[in-house]
Steps between C-alpha positions, in 0.01 A plus 500: 500500500520670839227481761422869445452444126275201566289701743470788253379274218261330741359837608431597140322180397347377825145610423506336156610157624306485827240224530187504717502280807196275528370267771609205288868578470773754562653647181871493419658821632599780265868486598514127435331549163758763406785275619376211283486724192844652559647152553355392167636808318844474663561126458284393207393192700191319378162552663513142624836554669375818672184318606711244687720772655209709629258213576245630251304350217643510148207702364514735801861594424412560135215735592713683759783566252262630234307726741808642672678569170191686378488703823874581481468628143184697577650682799869530414486575127379860551786550749798333332392533135271802459411643159802711391460877505677746272746573781567126546587464130738798519684344794524167316635679191770667711604154625544365146697806392729490805562124519466385138562829313169454318292821501120513463467135606211405728564131548617164370233250390518121473307181565603216733361148463407340833501123454210292630356151480255494213145529638257220418339533154705815425636357175759732346368815669802534729756335268777748412786522250736340755289182487378560855171607656488846655318821578662834420600786727525815288687769689617857454795586726696814583876558488542318833309188379196589712156419360290796389212315332431126466256280311484140625320191375513498120524157334851377425419430134454874431789719388625787717390749235151353478464494878607864518250605234212336690613603849350788696849651514535498121154645444560779752833592338333494159217728617729740694340415834815455711594863569808489276665847494497709179787470251835630619811601298815298559707818510452874474362645177404161357164357402297345787495120485250262661570301814542130425523155651753245372435136417639211294413401142184312605314826559345734241675824406310807624573870544519424873665156472851440364645162406824383330535500121402168345796274419316324218637717215831600652802405291847462649733677254817461705 
């Protein structure tokens, strides 16, 4: 990250992470708070390790990371990941048709398991099919692998399809609340077809969601 990028992020979130100075003590500066959070996100070091590096308390580092992450999402999400407009979807569709030769496609959907140490008393809540503990990042990306919409934090034990059904993204697609353009024909003088997103077999089949044919009943006759 360049100094200019750091300063820009700091400008956007400064008011949300600023602490009041009292006569008892001077608060940790906003730039230092941002630096601690970015160090955690970039390295994955433990809170205890960062506490030693920055001469802070363990619990202080934990609170700083949580507050700064919340401020970053609050202020940057509307800038870097705004709600798609009809024009945005049309531009994404052009990317899929040009790069992947797939017309009427609005995005590729999948879930990614982010491994974690099982929280205390969590039981099997985070235990996934890979015999690990995780939370799930559900993401819709464009033809250039850039995120369009994300849903983060579902329990690892849940399936991708189930997470999608319960996510705000899934409900908004289902209720036609995401400004998806009207049906468009694939070629001249043909019937208009709906825009779709593509996903793997874990997701439900919808008029707006395509997935591969099931291999369960396929028979190899060669």
